[in-house]
Backbone as a ProteinNet text record, in pm:
[ID]
protein_1_A
[PRIMARY]
QSIAFPNQGKWSYTVAQRKCHYFEVNTALYVNSSISIKISCDSQEDKDVSVKVGWTLRETPCFEEYLGPEIALPEYLKWYYYCPAIQIGDFGYDRVHYLKTNEIEIKCNQLKTLSPKAKFVTEMINQNSTRTSCSPPDLTCSSSPETTLLTLIGDNSGQQLVWDDTSSSGSQKQLKRSYSSSSESLPTPLSRRRRDLSRMTSMSENEIIVPNDGVYLLVVYIESSDNSKLFNAEVDIEMMGQSGHHLSAIDWPLLPFYGVMCAVYVLFAFGWLFVSFSQWRDLLRIQFWIGGVIFLGMFEKAVFYAEYQSINSTGV
[TERTIARY]
9340.1	9444.1	9414.7	9454.2	9387.1	9541.3	9502.7	9593.6	9657.6	9661.5	9709.3	9793.7	9713.9	9812.5	9858.2	9964.9	10067.8	9959.7	9980.7	9918.3	9958.8	9865.9	9869.3	9988.7	9991.9	10106.9	10026.1	9913.4	9818.9	9658.2	9599.4	9465.1	9394	9255.3	9178.9	9037	8997.4	8834.9	8786.2	8626.5	8531.7	8423.3	8383	8247	8167.6	8044.6	7939.1	7831.8	7813.2	7719.3	7740.7	7849.2	7940	7926.5	7928.2	7948.9	8065	8127.5	8237.5	8305.3	8454.4	8479.4	8606.8	8642	8784.7	8810.8	8952	9006	9123	9134.3	9236.1	9305.2	9461.3	9524.5	9634.2	9673.3	9801.7	9861.8	9997.8	10058.8	10234.2	10341.8	10432.5	10571.5	10627.4	10715.3	10864.1	10913.8	11114	11106.2	11216.9	11296.9	11309.6	11238.8	11260.7	11183.8	11069.1	10955.8	10908.6	10792.1	10724.5	10580.7	10485.5	10381.6	10321.3	10231.5	10143.3	10010.3	9956.7	9771.7	9733.6	9618.9	9575.8	9449.4	9380.2	9238.1	9156.7	9059	8956.6	8816.2	8744.8	8609.4	8515.4	8368.6	8303	8143.5	8028.6	7903.7	7807	7697.8	7584.3	7530.6	7565.8	7422.1	7525	7660.8	7721.3	7848.1	7892.2	8003.8	8125.5	8105.6	8200.8	8223.3	8209.7	8168.3	8327.5	8391.8	8505.2	8502.8	8593.2	8620.9	8707.4	8726.3	8879.8	8939.2	9069.8	9126.9	9244.4	9253.1	9378.2	9401.1	9546.1	9608.2	9633.1	9665	9744.5	9801.9	9974.4	10002.2	10121.3	10108.7	10098.7	10167.4	10296.3	10422.6	10360.3	10350.1	10338.2	10473.3	10509	10628.7	10529.7	10407.9	10343.4	10231.9	10227.2	10185	10008.4	9985.9	9858.9	9815.9	9851.9	9770.8	9645.3	9736.9	9649.6	9570.9	9598.4	9522.3	9337.1	9284.4	9183	9059.2	8966.9	8846.6	8831.6	8809.9	8770	8831.2	8959.9	9056.5	8957.6	8885.5	8842.1	8712.9	8685.9	8564.5	8598.7	8460.2	8486.1	8547.8	8473.6	8496.5	8664.7	8701.8	8891.8	8918.3	8896.7	8956.2	8977.8	8859.2	8805.1	8942	8952.9	9043	9210	9227.1	9350.9	9403.4	9278.8	9334.5	9339.2	9266.3	9243.6	9373.9	9348	9432.4	9607.6	9659.2	9758.8	9843.1	9822.3	9920.1	9864.5	9721.1	9672.9	9692.3	9661.1	9728.6	9555.9	9481.6	9382.9	9393.4	9407	9447.5	9578.3	9623	9750.2	9866	9991.6	10058.1	10165	10167.5	10354.8	10438.2	10405	10513.6	10461.9	10552.2	10533.9	10532.3	10577.8	10587.8	10556.6	10550.4	10462.4	10499.6	10537.2	10592.7	10460.9	10462.7	10353.9	10382.2	10302.8	10270.1	10146.6	10115.1	9980.9	9969.1	9915.2	9865	9760	9828.1	9665.7	9581.7	9458.7	9342.6	9345.7	9397.1	9323.3	9234.4	9206.4	9054.9	9126.7	8992.1	9051.1	8881.8	8909.8	8831.4	8808.7	8664.5	8633.5	8585.2	8727.9	8690.9	8871.1	8900	9051.4	9087.6	9180.4	9262	9372.5	9419.9	9470.6	9608	9677.8	9852.6	9812.7	9796.5	9804.6	9982.7	10022.8	10159.7	10162.1	10270.6	10284.5	10336.7	10293.1	10325.4	10338.8	10399.5	10427.8	10503.2	10560.7	10703.5	10694.4	10776.8	10729.5	10764.3	10673.6	10694.9	10698.4	10715.5	10751.9	10671.5	10619.1	10519.7	10486.9	10454.3	10491.8	10341.1	10283.7	10150.6	10069.8	9914.4	9829.4	9904.8	9983.3	9990.4	9888	9825.7	9739.1	9557	9539.7	9461.8	9345.3	9385	9240.1	9137	9022.2	8887.1	8961.4	9028.2	9077	9158.6	9252.1	9338.2	9340.2	9236.9	9216.9	9082.4	9008.6	8917.2	8790.2	8788.7	8710.7	8603.7	8551.7	8434.5	8370.1	8203.8	8128.3	8025.3	8095.3	8041.9	8054.7	7941.2	7928.8	7960.6	8062.4	8137.4	8097.8	8140.2	8171.8	8338.7	8338.8	8522.5	8481.2	8620.7	8678.9	8804.7	8833	8759.4	8652.5	8521.2	8397.8	8400.9	8376.6	8368.9	8189	8151.3	8048.5	8036.7	7932.2	7841.2	7906.3	7956.2	8014.3	8124.8	8224.9	8367.4	8428	8270	8326.9	8188.8	8241	8214	8256.7	8108.8	8115.2	8147.2	8237.8	8203.2	8242.4	8342	8355.8	8229.1	8146.3	8058.9	8009.9	7990.6	7970.4	8049.7	8177	8284	8272	8313.4	8333.4	8427.8	8480.3	8568.6	8486.5	8577.1	8517.5	8620.1	8613.5	8738.7	8755.9	8816.5	8819	8926.8	8870.4	8932	9008.6	9005.8	9082.5	9212.1	9275.6	9418.6	9518.7	9658.8	9701.4	9815.4	9769.1	9903.1	9818.6	9688.4	9579	9539.7	9674.4	9659.3	9593.6	9603.5	9611.2	9488.1	9431.1	9270.3	9327.9	9283.6	9322.2	9193.2	9242	9137.3	9143.6	8995	9030.4	8908.6	8846.2	8800.1	8698	8577.4	8501.7	8387.7	8272	8228.8	8077.3	8024.1	7820.8	7783.9	7646.2	7525.4	7500.5	7485.4	7454	7547.4	7446	7583.9	7529.8	7494	7471.7	7602.2	7716.4	7873.5	7897.4	7836.4	7923.4	7898.1	8008.1	8006.2	7900.3	7840	7796.6	7862.6	7742.2	7818.2	7832.3	7985.2	8036.7	7992.8	8064.9	8036.3	8201.2	8167.9	8275.1	8401.4	8522.1	8667.9	8646.7	8734.3	8762.8	8884.4	8952.4	9056.9	9162.7	9062.2	9133.6	9254.1	9367.7	9512.3	9535.3	9449.6	9524.1	9517.5	9474.7	9532	9616.5	9670.1	9814.6	9908.9	9986	10102.6	10173.5	10344.4	10476.2	10503.2	10610.2	10602.2	10665.9	10623.5	10684.8	10724.7	10771.3	10763.3	10724.3	10552	10469	10426.7	10532.2	10515.5	10556.1	10516.4	10587.8	10673.6	10815.6	10905.3	10876.6	10874.6	10857.1	10983	11031.2	11167.5	11209.5	11144.8	11181	11122	11202.9	11126	11002.9	10867.1	10779.4	10636.7	10548.5	10401.4	10327.8	10268.3	10191.5	10066.7	10006.6	9865.1	9842	9766.7	9751.6	9596.3	9544.6	9455.6	9394.5	9309.9	9296	9131.5	9132.9	8981.6	8928.2	8807.3	8728.7	8623.5	8615.2	8479.8	8413.5	8282.1	8272.9	8256.5	8338.6	8303.3	8209.2	8075.7	7997.9	7876.4	7868.5	7791	7655.4	7584.9	7475.5	7451.5	7577.6	7648.7	7705.3	7676.5	7712.9	7794.4	7914.3	8022.1	8071.1	8141.1	8162.4	8285.9	8359.1	8482.1	8588	8710.1	8780.5	8956.4	9004.2	9111.9	9187.7	9340.2	9416	9551.3	9603	9743.5	9818.7	9888.8	10030.8	10158.5	10181.2	10294.9	10389.7	10548.7	10602.5	10792.4	10846.4	10952.2	11077.8	11187.4	11297.5	11339.9	11329.7	11373.8	11282	11188.7	11030.7	10985.4	11010.6	10868.6	10770	10627.3	10525.6	10509	10547	10550.3	10584.9	10507.8	10506.1	10658.2	10720.5	10778.2	10784.3	10706.9	10680.8	10697.2	10601.4	10603.3	10715.5	10797.7	10917.6	11052.3	11044.9	11124.4	11089.2	10946.8	10943.1	10931.9	10961.9	10996.6	11076.7	11227	11345.5	11268.1	11264.7	11244.8	11171.8	11072.1	10999.5	11077.6	11142	11209.9	11320.4	11390.6	11513.1	11449.3	11365.3	11269.8	11240.9	11203.2	11132.2	11246.3	11345.7	11499.9	11565.5	11556.3	11541.2	11531.4	11342.8	11288.3	11315.6	11323	11351.9	11468.4	11603.3	11721.4	11663.4	11584.4	11556	11475	11381	11296.7	11400.9	11537.1	11634.3	11713.4	11774.6	11825.4	11702.6	11636.1	11556.8	11505.9	11538.1	11500.8	11580.7	11686.2	11793	11832.7	11826.3	11844.4	11762.7	11615.6	11503.3	11497.7	11571.2	11587.6	11751.3	11808.7	11952	11912.2	11839.4	11817.2	11631.2	11544.9	11452.9	11390.3	11496.9	11432.3	11383.4	11452.3	11445.2	11356.1	11285.9	11178.9	11078.1	11027.9	10912.6	10805.1	10679.5	10558.7	10548.7	10652.3	10708.5	10751	10876.6	10937.8	10880.9	10771.5	10697.3	10642.2	10576.6	10544.1	10597.6	10725.7	10864.3	10827.1	10865.4	10841.3	10749.4	10620.1	10522.3	10501.9	10523.2	10595.2	10640.2	10775.5	10873	10768.5	10754.8	10640	10573	10510.8	10386.1	10450.7	10590.1	10628.8	10692.7	10757	10776.3	10677.5	10592.9	10437.2	10385.4	10391.8	10355.2	10406.5	10557.1	10672	10635.8	10680.7	10658.2	10461.2	10371.3	10239.2	10284.8	10332.4	10390.2	10468.6	10593.1	10691.6	10608	10492.7	10496.7	10380.9	10284.6	10176.7	10211.1	10369	10406.1	10505.4	10575.4	10596.1	10546.3	10426.4	10334.4	10245.5	10235.9	10225.1	10332.3	10424.9	10574.8	10582.9	10527.5	10528.8	10420.8	10331.3	10208.6	10165.6	10165.6	10081.5	9925.3	9879.8	9759.8	9795
5238.4	5163.7	5042.4	4960.9	4840.3	4740.3	4648.8	4590.7	4480.1	4435.8	4390	4471.3	4560.6	4675.3	4760.5	4831.3	4944	5111.3	5170.6	5325.2	5418.5	5420.5	5530.7	5668.7	5742.6	5858.9	5970.8	5939.6	6059.1	5987.4	6137.5	6131.4	6217.3	6226.9	6258.2	6300.8	6396	6419.6	6518	6458.7	6558.8	6506.8	6656.1	6713.8	6876.3	6803.6	6880.4	6931.1	7064.1	7106	7138	7162.4	7217.3	7340.3	7376.6	7470	7465.6	7373.8	7346.1	7205.9	7176.3	7056	7025.7	6887.8	6902.2	6756.9	6761.7	6662.1	6577.2	6478.8	6405	6312.2	6299.3	6190.8	6187.6	6106	6043.8	5947.8	5926.8	5830.8	5863.2	5751.6	5790.4	5866.7	5925.2	5990.3	6003.2	5989.8	5996.7	6167.3	6218.7	6354.1	6384.4	6504	6599.4	6504.9	6475.3	6456.3	6607	6557.1	6732.3	6674.1	6774.1	6738.8	6842.5	6824.7	6932.9	6873.4	7026.9	7040.5	7096.3	7068.2	7153.2	7189.4	7220.7	7260.9	7347.6	7274.8	7388.9	7345.8	7475.9	7489.1	7559.4	7543.9	7615	7570.5	7704.3	7717.1	7645.2	7605.4	7596.8	7755.8	7812.2	7940	8080.9	8063.2	8205.9	8158.3	8207.3	8222.7	8273.9	8381.7	8448.2	8416.2	8295.6	8247.3	8251.8	8292.1	8242.8	8138.5	8098.9	8004.6	8033	8021.3	8018.8	7888.8	7857.8	7780.4	7769.5	7660.5	7653.2	7485.9	7469.6	7355.4	7324.9	7198.5	7204.3	7055.4	7016.8	6923.3	6878.9	6767.9	6727.4	6609.8	6628.6	6462.3	6419.2	6308.3	6231.4	6097.1	6116.8	5939.4	5812.1	5824.4	5718.2	5678.2	5589.7	5591.6	5550.3	5479.5	5434	5525.6	5700.6	5837.6	5785	5798.8	5823.5	5688.1	5607	5441.7	5394.2	5394.4	5352.5	5484.2	5393.8	5459	5604.2	5601.6	5715.7	5867.2	5842.4	5974.4	6072.7	6041.1	6032.4	6108.8	6145.8	6198.6	6346	6412.9	6587.8	6610.3	6538.4	6583.4	6568.8	6494.8	6452.6	6570.4	6555.2	6640.1	6796	6870.9	7002.6	6996.4	6947.6	6914.6	6963.1	6887.1	6867.1	6959.5	7025.6	7122.3	7279	7305.5	7401.2	7430.4	7320.9	7289.1	7147.7	7173.3	7064.6	7036.6	7129.2	7094.1	6974.5	6959.8	6894.8	6746.5	6656.7	6492.9	6423.8	6339.2	6319.9	6144.1	6173.9	6008.1	6029.4	5917.9	5898.1	5820.8	5887.7	5846.5	5796.6	5876.9	5861.8	5943.2	6106.7	6178.1	6328.8	6394.7	6554.2	6691.9	6623.6	6748.7	6745.7	6816	6810.3	6871.7	6828.9	6915	6886.8	7020.8	7071.4	7196.2	7198.3	7310.9	7343	7527.6	7526.5	7662	7673.8	7827.6	7872.4	8030.9	8135.1	8088.4	8108.2	8043	8188.1	8147	8246.1	8225.5	8303.3	8352.1	8339.4	8255.1	8205.1	8207.2	8276.9	8243.4	8139.4	8076.5	7975.3	7927.3	8007.1	8010.1	7981.2	7894.7	7846.4	7760.6	7712.5	7585.1	7642.2	7606.5	7704.2	7588.3	7608.7	7555.3	7601.9	7557.1	7621.9	7582.5	7764.1	7728.9	7769.1	7678.7	7680	7879.1	7926.2	8005.2	8028.9	7926.5	7895.7	7789.7	7820.8	7657.4	7579.8	7426.9	7365.9	7443.7	7430	7491.1	7340.3	7371.8	7251.1	7302.1	7258.8	7265.1	7183.9	7201.7	7139.7	7041.3	6925.6	6889.2	6944.7	6974.4	6997.4	7199.5	7229.2	7370.8	7496.9	7438.7	7451.5	7392.7	7262.3	7193.6	7253.4	7380.9	7384.8	7499.6	7456.2	7527.9	7725.3	7746	7913	7930.7	7833	7892	7856.4	7736.9	7659	7618.8	7667.7	7605.7	7661.5	7471.4	7526	7547.6	7613.2	7703.2	7569.6	7647.3	7504.4	7500.4	7462.3	7460	7326.5	7247.4	7141.6	7112	7019.1	7016.9	6848	6790	6696.2	6677.9	6550.8	6537.6	6422.3	6426.1	6311.6	6286.6	6099	5999.3	5985.9	5903.4	5894.3	5782.2	5816.2	5752.6	5704.9	5566.1	5498.7	5418.3	5387.5	5294.3	5170.3	5163.2	5007.9	4952.4	5055.6	5079.2	5117.5	5208.3	5217.6	5103.3	4988.5	4883.9	4835.8	4783.7	4780.4	4908.7	4901	5019.3	5150.5	5142.5	5271.8	5357.5	5273.8	5360.7	5491	5500.2	5627.9	5696.4	5735	5800.5	5899.1	6005.7	6144.6	6222.1	6305	6346.9	6449.1	6422.9	6456.1	6522.4	6646.7	6659.1	6600.8	6550.5	6470.6	6582.1	6653.5	6689.3	6631.6	6518.3	6433.4	6381.3	6451.2	6340.5	6352.4	6254.3	6248.4	6352.9	6460.8	6559.7	6657.7	6636	6710.8	6838.9	6907.6	7025.9	7092.8	6954.1	6984	6901.6	6948.6	6868.7	6807.8	6713.9	6614.3	6560.6	6587.7	6553	6412.3	6297.2	6167.4	6142.9	6002.6	5929	5872.4	5893.7	5856.1	5796.4	5701	5610.6	5636.2	5621.2	5662.6	5565.3	5546.2	5457.4	5537.4	5666.6	5772	5802.8	5800.2	5782.6	5959.2	6053.7	6157.6	6231.7	6190.9	6281.4	6235.1	6096.5	6022	6174.2	6176.6	6262.6	6242.8	6267.6	6321.7	6247.9	6111.3	6071.3	6130.7	6071.6	6189.3	6113.6	6213.8	6169.4	6026.2	5939.3	5893.4	5946.6	5891.1	5966.4	5916.3	6023.1	6028.5	5985.4	5914.9	5923.9	5968.8	6075.3	6155.8	6202.2	6187	6221.1	6351.3	6380.1	6449.6	6569.9	6615.1	6768.9	6781.3	6610.2	6637.7	6677	6771.3	6771.7	6779.7	6822.5	6777	6881.4	6802.1	6945.9	7082.6	7137.4	7284.7	7398.5	7443.1	7566.7	7584.1	7513.3	7536.1	7436.9	7345.3	7194.9	7209.4	7133.1	7159.8	7045.5	7071.4	6981.9	6996.6	6823.8	6755.1	6750.5	6798	6807.1	6694.7	6593.3	6469.7	6363.7	6243.6	6126.3	6105.3	6057.9	6088.8	5999.7	5978.9	5993	6118.3	6132.1	6266.8	6255.9	6351.7	6380.6	6534.1	6522.2	6661.9	6718.7	6781.8	6819.7	6931	6960	7044	7083.2	7185.6	7259.1	7396.4	7373.2	7442.9	7482.4	7658.7	7701.2	7801	7846.8	7936.5	8019.4	8138.1	8280.3	8330.8	8312.7	8361.4	8218.3	8178.6	8091.5	8009.6	8107.6	8097.8	8013.8	8032	8021	7858.7	7721.4	7643.9	7595.2	7520.3	7502.6	7353.3	7360.4	7216.3	7205.8	7110.2	7149.6	6987	7021.8	6889.9	6922.1	6812.8	6852.2	6797.9	6793.1	6639.6	6655.2	6573.8	6573.8	6471.9	6501.9	6421.7	6504.6	6327.9	6308.1	6234.8	6258.4	6209.5	6201.1	6107.7	6108.3	6196.2	6199.8	6260.3	6212.7	6083.9	6035.6	6030.3	6083.2	6081.7	5954	5863.6	5768.5	5837.2	5726.3	5717.4	5650.2	5584.5	5491.7	5496.3	5482.1	5585.7	5511.6	5542.1	5527.8	5386.4	5354.5	5236.8	5138.2	5165.4	5029.1	5041.9	5159.5	5188.1	5048.8	4955.9	4920.6	4750.9	4755.3	4590.5	4630.7	4681.1	4695.6	4590.7	4659	4606.8	4466.4	4437.2	4324.9	4181.9	4241.3	4189	4134	4231.2	4228.1	4133.7	4108.7	4026.7	3866.8	3898.3	3759.6	3688.3	3749.5	3717.5	3646.1	3746.2	3676.2	3563.4	3569.4	3401.3	3273.8	3325.5	3232.8	3210.7	3257.6	3235.1	3147	3172.6	3047.9	2953.9	2932	2813.8	2750.5	2799.8	2732.3	2679.5	2729.2	2745.1	2594	2652.6	2540	2390.2	2355.8	2288.7	2193.8	2320.9	2243.5	2176.2	2235.8	2161.8	2024.2	1995.1	1863.3	1811.8	1806.9	1708.6	1686.1	1778.5	1718.1	1630.6	1598.1	1575.2	1397.5	1420.2	1301.1	1238.2	1257.7	1268.3	1067	1014.7	869.7	862.1	927.6	881	981.3	1081.4	1196.6	1116.8	1133.3	1098.6	1209.5	1140.2	1229.5	1340.2	1371.1	1470.9	1588.4	1525	1634.9	1708.2	1683.8	1744.1	1876.2	1825.1	1888.2	2003.9	2036.6	2067.9	2219.7	2158.8	2260.2	2330	2295.6	2368.9	2488.3	2453.1	2540.3	2684.7	2614.1	2720.1	2838	2784.4	2865.1	2971.5	2871.9	2995.5	3054.7	3033.1	3128.4	3298.1	3199.6	3287.1	3396.6	3333.8	3396.9	3519.1	3467.2	3565.5	3641.8	3671.6	3797.3	3848.5	3801	3880.5	3991.4	3913.8	4012.4	4092.2	4053.4	4213.1	4299.1	4274	4348.3	4450.3	4337.6	4469.5	4574.2	4518.6	4576.6	4717	4722.7	4766.6	4879.2	4875	4904.2	4989	4983.7	5045.9	5140.6	5127.3	5236.7	5390.7	5323.6	5373.8	5451.1	5421.3	5541.1	5618.4	5547.8	5646.2	5694.8	5642.5	5718.2	5651.1	5574.4	5471.8	5374.6
12301.8	12253.7	12271.6	12135	12183.3	12258.4	12278.5	12354.9	12260.2	12132.9	12041.6	11950.4	11925	11807.1	11881.4	11814.8	11941.3	11913.8	11981.6	11973.3	11827.5	11794.8	11655.5	11679.9	11562.7	11562.4	11521.2	11446.3	11413.4	11453.1	11472	11547.3	11457.5	11396	11322.8	11377.6	11451.9	11525.7	11423.5	11474.5	11377.4	11454.9	11509.4	11575	11495.1	11576.3	11492	11614.1	11591.6	11666.4	11809.6	11863.2	11937.1	12013.8	12218.8	12196.2	12280.6	12315.8	12370.1	12388.9	12369	12336.7	12386	12395.3	12479.1	12390.7	12285.8	12258.5	12314.6	12350.2	12424.2	12377.6	12375.2	12323	12415.5	12483.3	12555	12494.7	12537.6	12478.7	12534.7	12545.3	12570.4	12439.6	12514.8	12384.9	12425.3	12308.9	12331.6	12357.5	12422.4	12412.8	12313.7	12253.3	12139.4	11981.2	12103.1	11984.5	11977.9	11853.9	11794.2	11781.8	11824	11862.1	11735.4	11629.1	11547	11579.6	11579.4	11594.9	11484.3	11437.5	11348.5	11321.4	11339.2	11347	11203.5	11210.9	11133	11105.9	11138.8	11197	11060.7	11108.6	11071.1	11127.5	11074.8	11145.4	11047.7	11081.9	11000.4	11062	11099.7	11159.6	11094.4	11132.5	11081.8	11030.6	10891.9	10829.4	10899	10928.8	11052.5	11200.3	11205	11337	11421.9	11524.7	11573.9	11693.3	11712.1	11833.5	11918.5	12022.8	12116.8	12142.9	12158.5	12118.4	12211.8	12277.5	12381.3	12391.7	12492.9	12498.3	12590.6	12681.3	12742.8	12738.9	12766.5	12734.9	12876.8	12939.6	13086.8	13067.9	13153.1	13176.8	13314.9	13324.8	13429.4	13452	13530.6	13505	13558	13598	13618.2	13483.3	13401.6	13289.3	13330.1	13466.9	13549.5	13490.1	13537.9	13554.8	13439.7	13330.1	13238.1	13180.7	13230.9	13182	13237	13107.4	13103.1	13059.9	13023.7	12913.7	13026.5	13153.5	13173.1	13161.4	13164.6	13116.3	13012.1	12916.8	12845.4	12826.8	12992.2	13017.7	13005.7	12986.8	13007.2	13130.9	13219.7	13350.5	13409.4	13355.1	13400.1	13339.2	13164.7	13055.9	13134	13181.4	13268.7	13325.8	13433.8	13533.7	13498.3	13413.9	13361.9	13277.9	13220.3	13105.7	13156.8	13252.3	13364.2	13460.1	13543.2	13664.8	13632.5	13555.8	13531	13657.7	13778.2	13862.1	13935.1	13905.5	14058.6	13990.6	14060.3	14071.2	14093.7	13983.9	14073.5	14047	14213.7	14264.1	14336.3	14404.2	14476.3	14376.3	14297.5	14220.2	14286.1	14375.5	14423.4	14371.8	14287.3	14272.8	14337.1	14356.2	14403.1	14318.7	14167.9	14082.3	13953.1	13897	13751.1	13663	13489.3	13435	13321	13277.2	13168.6	13099.7	12961.2	12945.8	12876.8	12932.1	12921.4	12844.9	12731.7	12650.6	12674.9	12660	12687.1	12544	12591.5	12467.3	12365.9	12249.8	12153.5	12052.8	11984	11900.2	11765.2	11700.7	11529.9	11474.2	11308.6	11296.6	11224.5	11141.6	11151.3	10952.5	10922.4	10740.7	10702.1	10781.5	10733	10828.1	10757.5	10860.3	10925.3	11066.4	11111.4	11194.6	11180.4	11216.8	11364.7	11496.5	11647	11648.1	11676.1	11748.8	11911.4	11925.4	12077.6	12148.8	12215	12263.9	12451.9	12472.6	12649.4	12652.7	12749.5	12793.7	12903.7	12879.9	13018.7	13128.5	13223.1	13354.7	13467.4	13563.9	13675.3	13817.6	13845.9	13967.8	14076.7	14193.3	14306.6	14311	14332.8	14309.8	14403.7	14392.9	14481.9	14484.6	14466.6	14478.4	14398.3	14305.9	14208	14226	14336.8	14349.7	14458.1	14468.3	14622.1	14517.9	14590.1	14540.5	14501.6	14540.9	14595	14463.5	14498	14367.8	14245	14176	14103	14097.9	13957	13971.1	13843.6	13751.3	13658.9	13623.1	13508.8	13498.3	13517.6	13556.8	13582.9	13442.1	13323.4	13177.8	13128.8	13086.4	13062	12904.2	12884.1	12733	12724.7	12575	12553	12486.5	12501.3	12427.8	12325.5	12323	12217.8	12265	12236.1	12203	12227.8	12176.8	12284.8	12349.4	12498.6	12576.7	12625.8	12642	12679.8	12794	12813.5	12895.1	12829.5	12709.2	12645.7	12693.1	12714.4	12723	12896.2	12982.5	13075.7	13179.7	13203.3	13213.1	13392.4	13473.7	13601.7	13686	13785.3	13910.9	13805.9	13692.3	13670.6	13555.9	13584.2	13468.2	13522	13637.7	13721.7	13798.1	13707.9	13795.9	13771.8	13889.2	13909.8	13955.5	13996.3	14073	14190.6	14314.3	14425.7	14497.2	14595.8	14682.9	14830.7	14839.2	14970.4	15087.6	15187.4	15248.9	15390.1	15368.5	15476.8	15460.8	15340.6	15318.1	15405.5	15382.5	15456.7	15540.7	15450.3	15478.1	15529	15600.8	15698.9	15644.2	15532.9	15494.4	15345.6	15280.4	15111.6	15115.8	15021.5	14918.5	14858.5	14822	14679.5	14608.8	14485.7	14361.1	14384.8	14398.5	14379.4	14279	14280.8	14206.6	14255.2	14225	14339.6	14212.7	14270.4	14188.2	14247.5	14134.7	14191.9	14051.9	14079.1	13965.5	13851.5	13892.3	13754.7	13646.3	13556	13463.5	13310.5	13469.3	13356.8	13345.3	13398.7	13335.2	13231.8	13192.4	13018.1	12905.1	12876.7	12754.3	12634.3	12555	12440.3	12372	12244.6	12166.9	12062.5	11996.6	11908	11755.3	11686.1	11503.5	11506.7	11415.4	11424	11381.4	11401.2	11380.2	11265.2	11174	11054.6	11069.5	10929.8	10925.2	10816.3	10753.6	10608.4	10636.9	10618	10645.5	10535.7	10459.2	10345.6	10375.3	10470.6	10535.8	10639.9	10629.8	10742.1	10626.9	10714.6	10617.7	10761.9	10669.6	10748.5	10841.2	10955.2	11086.8	11030	11079	11074.8	11193	11201.7	11326.9	11408.7	11373	11441.8	11568.9	11530.5	11629.7	11791.5	11886.6	12058.8	12045.4	12125.1	12115.9	12271.3	12232.2	12419.3	12495.7	12596.7	12649.6	12721.9	12739.5	12867.3	12801.2	12782.3	12766.7	12885.2	12876.2	12933.8	12879.9	12944.8	12950.1	12926.3	12820.3	12806.6	12757.1	12821.6	12803.4	12745.4	12643	12526	12530.4	12596	12600.5	12534.2	12415.4	12330.1	12340	12368.3	12405.5	12303.5	12271.2	12177.1	12214.5	12198	12285.6	12189.5	12156.3	12089.4	12136.1	12070.4	12128.4	12155	12061.6	12117.8	12158.8	12312.4	12277.5	12309.7	12208.6	12166.6	11983.2	11956.6	11809.3	11859.4	11726.8	11744.1	11660.3	11684.6	11586.7	11551.2	11427.4	11384.8	11367.7	11413.1	11421.8	11359.2	11301.4	11312.8	11335	11403.1	11474.1	11409	11378.5	11357.2	11409.8	11477.9	11603.9	11534.6	11479.3	11455.4	11612	11641.4	11707.7	11647.5	11589.2	11574.6	11673.7	11643.9	11698.2	11601.1	11683.1	11624.3	11502	11491	11346.4	11254.2	11319.6	11217	11189.2	11301	11362	11438	11430.8	11481.8	11641.3	11600.9	11725.4	11842.1	11952	12076.6	12193.4	12284.2	12340.2	12367.9	12429.9	12444.5	12371.7	12261.8	12098.6	12044	12009	11922.8	11947.6	12099.3	12046.9	12016.2	12015.4	11968.9	11789.1	11744.3	11606.3	11569.5	11625	11617.7	11639.2	11788.2	11816.4	11756.1	11676	11585.4	11475.2	11441.5	11277.4	11365.2	11409.1	11467.2	11468.4	11566.9	11563.2	11412.4	11324.8	11198.8	11161.8	11140.1	11078.3	11138.8	11273.2	11364.4	11300	11313.6	11219.7	11101.1	11003.5	10842	10884.9	10978	10965.8	10994.3	11124.3	11155	11058.5	10965.2	10855.3	10779.1	10708.7	10615.8	10666.6	10788.6	10839.9	10873.3	10918.6	10919	10797.3	10690.6	10533.6	10513.7	10512.1	10491.1	10548.7	10665.6	10745.7	10686.1	10675	10674.7	10527.2	10441	10289.8	10293.1	10395.4	10400.7	10469.9	10553.7	10597.9	10559.6	10504.6	10455.1	10465.6	10440.1	10418.7	10634	10734.1	10849.8	10930.6	10851.9	10908.2	10955.5	11066	11171.7	11142.9	11187.4	11165.3	11243.4	11378.3	11434	11437.5	11326.6	11236	11163.1	11096.5	11001.5	11118.5	11191	11265.1	11345.7	11388.9	11404.3	11298.1	11148.2	11050.9	11016.3	11071.5	11107.5	11151.1	11313.8	11421.2	11398.8	11306.2	11272.8	11150.7	11064.9	11018.5	11072	11126.1	11230.9	11304.7	11354.6	11464.6	11352.6	11226.1	11110.4	11079.9	11069.5	10977.7	11094	11231.2	11316.6	11325.9	11359.7	11415.8	11268.3	11126.2	10990.1	11035.4	11036.3	11073.4	11160.4	11291.9	11376.8	11327.9	11279.4	11201.1	11084.2	11015.3	10899.6	10995.4	11044	11139.2	11236.5	11283.1	11381.2	11271.6	11167.9	11064.6	10968.8	10933.3	10864.5	10956.9	11061.9	11168.7	11198	11211.2	11252.7	11152.7	10994.5	10862	10836	10862.9	10812.9	10949.9	11048	11214.7	11243.1	11140.2	11189.5	11132.5
[MASK]
++++++++++++++++++++++++++++++++++++++++++++++++++++++++++++++++++++++++++++++++++++++++++++++++++++++++++++++++++++++++++++++++++++++++++++++++++++++++++++++++++++++++++++++++++++++++++++++++++++++++++++++++++++++++++++++++++++++++++++++++++++++++++++++++++++++++++++++++++++++++++++++++++++++++++++++++++++++++++++

C-alpha cells in the first residue's frame, strides 16, 4: 500500500509455472465486511491437472504485525497459513481469532469461486506454536505480491524466522524475526499483477463474512496435486464493506473528511471572491495570494476526494 493513496479493495494476481504459491492480502475491515475469492488455473503440460487450494484469514489487534514488505515473504506466509495461532514477534496480545479451511482439490479447467467450509475460532497465542504441535511442511514456494531486494532494504533484506527457546515465560517457545545477510529466502520474481477485473462478479453466497472490526491477513495457498506438474493460476480477491464500499476501515473515514473539507474551501472561495469584488479598489497584492492559497486547498481536497471515491466505487 502506498503512503499517499488508500488501500485498494480488489486484487488480481497472475503466476506461471509454479508447483506451489502463496497469495497474501492484508487490510483493515469493518464487521460484516465480505471477502470473495475466485481462482482459475491451467497447465502447459496437462489439461487435466488438479491443484489443492486452501486459505487462512487471521485477525490481529495490532496493525504493526502485518506492516512492512517482509510480511509477503513465503516463509512468513507459510507459518501464518499452517499455524495461524502463532505470533511472529511480541505484539502484546494473548488470543488470536482466525478462520482456516481444509484444502480442497479442484480441476484446472474452470473458474472456481471458493466457498468457506470453516468457522472462526479463538485460540491462545503459542498454543500451536511448538515444533511438535504445529510445523509447516518443508516445501519451498513463492508468494504474491512480489517482494524483492528493492523493497526489503537495510537490515530487512535477509529476514528469516527462527525459534527462541529463552522466552520470558520460560516454558513457551516463540517464533521471532531474525536477520542475516543472505538473500536466499527471497521469493522468486513474479509476473506483474494484472488488473483485469472483467472476471470479478458480484458477491454471492460463497463470500466470507468478517465477524469483527479489525486488521486481517488473508493467505491463499495453491499447490499442484502432482508435484511433477507445474500450473498457471489467476487469483481474484475482492473485499467489500456491508454498505458496498471497497475502502478499508482505516481509509473509509477520510472519504467524508475530504468531501467536507472540499465544500468548506468552496465556501471560503465564494466568500473571498465576494469580499474582493466589493473592495476591489483597495486590494493589496498579498490579498491576491490569499485567494490563490484558498484555490490550491480546494484543488488538493477535490483531488483526494476523487481518488478515494474512485477506489471506494471500483476497488482499484
